[in-house]
N, C-alpha and C positions, 0 to 999 in steps of 0.2 A: 494589642491584638498580636498573638504569637503565630507567625507564619513559618512553615518548615517546607522546603523543597527536598523531596526524596530521592530523585534521580534528575538532577539539573544538567548533567553533561549531554544527556541526549538533545534536549532543547538548546542548549548553549554550551559548546565545547570551548568557548573562549572568545568567540567573534561577535557576541551581542552583549547588551548591558542589562544588568539585574536592577538598575537604580530605580526604575518606576515601580517594581514590586517592592523593593526595599522601603520605598517611601510610604508604604501603606501599613506597615507595622514592624515589630521586632521580627526580623526575617533571618533564618539561618538555611543555607544552601548547601546540600550535601551532592556532590558530583554523582555518587553512586552510594548505595547501601546494600549490604547483605541481607537476604530475607529474613533471617533471625533478629536483625537489628530494628526491624519496623517499629514495633511498639515502643522500644527504648527511645529512639530518636524523635518519635512522634509524640511522646508522652504528654506534653503540656500544650500541644498545638490546638489552636481553634480551627486554623486553616492549614489543609495540606495540599501541596501540589505534587502530583504524580503522573508520570508518563506510562510506565509499565510496572511499577511496583504494585504488587497484589495486596489489596485491602478487602480482606473476607470478613465474614461475620464475627470470627474470633477476635480479629485486629480491632473492629469497631467497637466491640463490647469492651476491650481494655483501654479505650480512649475516651473517657468521660468528658474531656474539655472539647472534643472535636465537634465543630458546627458546619464545616464545609470541606468538600474534596473537589478540587480543580483538576481535571484530567487534561493534560497537555497533549491531546489527541483528539480525533473524531470518534474513534471506538473507545468505549469504556467498560469494556468486559473485564478489566483487571478489578473492578469494584464491584462488590455484592450490593447491588442498588436496592434490592429488597430490604436487606438489612439496614441500609442507610435510611431509607424511607422510614422504617420503624422507629428509628432511633431520632427522627427529624434532622438529619444531616442533609444538607443540600449538596447534590452532585452536578457538575457542569462539564461541558465538553467544548471543544473548538471545532465547529463545522467549517468546511469549505475553505480552509487556509491553504490546502495543497493541491488544488485542482490543476493548476496550469503546470506545476512541477511534475505531478504524476502522469499527466498526459504527455508531456515531454519525453519522460522515461519510457513510456509505451513505445515511442517511435525510435528511441535510442537502441531498445532491444530489437525491434522489427528491422531497423536499417543495418544492423549488424549482419542480420541473415541476408538481407537482399545485396549488399555490396561487400561484406567480410572486410571491413576497413581495417580492423586491428590485424587480422592475418596478412593482408597485403602490405600493411606498414612494417610488418615484421620481416615480411619477405624482401623488401626493399634494403632494410638495413642488413640483411643476411647475404646480400648480392645477387638475389635472383632476378632483380630487374637488369643490373649491369651485365649479367651473363645471358640474358634473354636473347633469342635469335632475331626477335622483332622489336619495334620501337615501344611496344606496350605488351603487357601480358596479363592474364588473371588465372589464379589458381582455382576458382570456382566460377560456375555460371552466375551472371549478374542478373537480377530480378528488377523490372520496372513495376511499381504499384499501380499506376495509371490503368484503370480498366479492371482491377481486381476488386473481389467483394470482400468488405470488412464487416464482420459480424460482432456486434456489441451486446453482451449480456449484462443488463444493468444499466439503463439509460438516465442515470442521474446526472450530478453535475460534472464528474469526471467523464464519465461515458460520453455525454453530450461534447465535451471538449475534444475528446479523442475523435469523435465522429466529425467534428468541423476539421480538424487537422487532416483525417482521411479524405474527406471530400476536396480539401484544397490540393491534394495529391492526385485527385482524379478517381479515388476509389469509389465504387458504389457501396453505400452504407445501409446496412439493415440492422435491426435492433429488436430486442423486446421492449414492448409498450410499457412506459411507466404507468402506474395506477392512477396518479394524480393529474396528469396533463397529457394531451396528445403529442405525438412525435412531430417535429418541425418538418416543413417541406424539404423534400429531397431525402428524408431517411424513411425508409420502407419498413413497416411493422412486420415482424416475423416471428414465428414460433422458436422455441430453443432447439427443436429437433431440426428444423429447417436451417437454422444458423449453422449448426454443426454440419450438415450435408452439403450446404451451398457455399460456405465462406472459404475463402483463400487464407484469411486471417481471422482468428477469433481473440478478442480482447474481453477479459473478465472484469467487471465491475460492480458486481452484485454483493450485498452483505452476506455474512456468514449466518445462516439460520439452519434450524433443523431441516428445512427443505432443501437448502442449497448445499449443504455438507455432502461432500462426494459427487457434486453435479457433473464434473468431467470423469466420467467412469469408462470402464472397458467398451461398452456398448456404443457410447457417444463417440469415443476416439475411433472405433472401427467404422463409423459412419462418415468420418472426415475424409476429405481428399487426401491422397498421398502426398500431395504438394503443398499442403496447408500448414499454417504455423499457428500455434497457441501461445497467447501472452497473458500472464497473470500478475498484475499488480494490486490485487485486492486481498484475498486472504487465502493463505496456503491450503487449509482444509477443504477449500471448494474443489480440490483435484485429488484423485485417488493416485497417489505417487507411484505406486508400483505399477499400476496399469499404464500410467503416462511413460514410465522408463521402459516398459516392454514395447510400447507402440514406437518409441524413439529407436530403440535398439534393434527392431525389426524393419524400420523404415516404413511403418504404417503412417507416420505423419513426418513432415520434413523437418520440424524443429519446434523446440519450445523456449521461450524466454520468460523467466520467473524471476520476481523481486520478492516472492513471499514463499514460505514453506510451512508445513504442518507443524513442525517444531523448530523454533529459533532461538539460538543457533542451531544448525541440523545436527543430528547423530551422525557419527562417522559412517553408518550403515545404511544411510539414505540413499535408495537406488539412484536418485537423480544426480547425485555428486559423480557418478561414473557413466551416466547415460549419454549416448551419441547426441550430437547437435542440440545440446541443451546449454543454454546460457543462464547463469545464476548471478545475481546480484544480491547483496546482504540488507535487504528490506530499507533501501535508501532512496526510493523514488520521490518521497516527500521532503527530503532533507536538504534542498537547496537553501542558501542564506536567505533569500527573498522569502521563501516559504516559511522558514523558521522565524524570520522576522514578524511575519504576520501572526504566527502562533504565538510569540511572546507578546504582541500588542493585545490580542484578543483575551489571552490568559490573564493579563494584568486588568483589563477592563471587566473580565468576568468577577475578579476579586472585589474591585472597586464597586461594581454594581451589587454584589452581596453584602458589602459592608454599608451601603447606602440604603439597604432595605428592598431593593428592587431587583433580585437576582435574574440573570439573563443566561440563555443557552443551557437551562436546567434539564437534566435527564431524569431526575426523580425528585 
């Protein structure tokens, strides 16, 4: 069985072990490939492992040996699943591996706004504490989260983990209701419009669909409190980036912390790159070593299950 990893560096930059996957067949691991190289490097593969490499209809038609695609992520929009289904190719993903890491990152972004830790650390090194008139100083007002309202849009696994942390910090938690189960005690059901108007912090955790694309638009930003923060660790196109940049630059909202953008890496003219009070991180909320270790383990188990004739985590 020929196994080809198309973009292994994302999952394993060198601190994990490919041995368990290599034990399952003749395994070739490419740290990265250029898009034009996809068909060539995958030509004889029965099993492909991909994180973000695009596998469209034309690619699949050119790969007659292909029987399985393992996506090393929860999202699988890089694969034409309809074309895969037509060709009898099994496609799997890895759900829930990054829940704790992403929830942790939400608060890394938020706490930077509440305490400006990096700024104050830089100030100490620059001598501002040594030259202060008092025994302590701050460049910005400091904000306590206790008693503030945290609005969560998308109360799945990650949204629920964020809610638990928020509640532990004393926040009132409101959320959109999941379709498949009730909200837990202590979490108040709310409409999207009420979340925008009532929340001190809004955290996005919904999938990107036709209905949610542009969810954060000019009208909803206008309805937010001027002291509110927006956090997005879900998908970039949930946000109208031009409208958000305008809201930040005019002080319409207090700040935004974003781990995702509509185009990644961003174009140099993305207005959020120069927006006021905007913290940007390079889509790394998922990427702790613990999270990637879980991702590796489930990726291997997905391949093993497929080879045994009982595939798991199938998306098509």
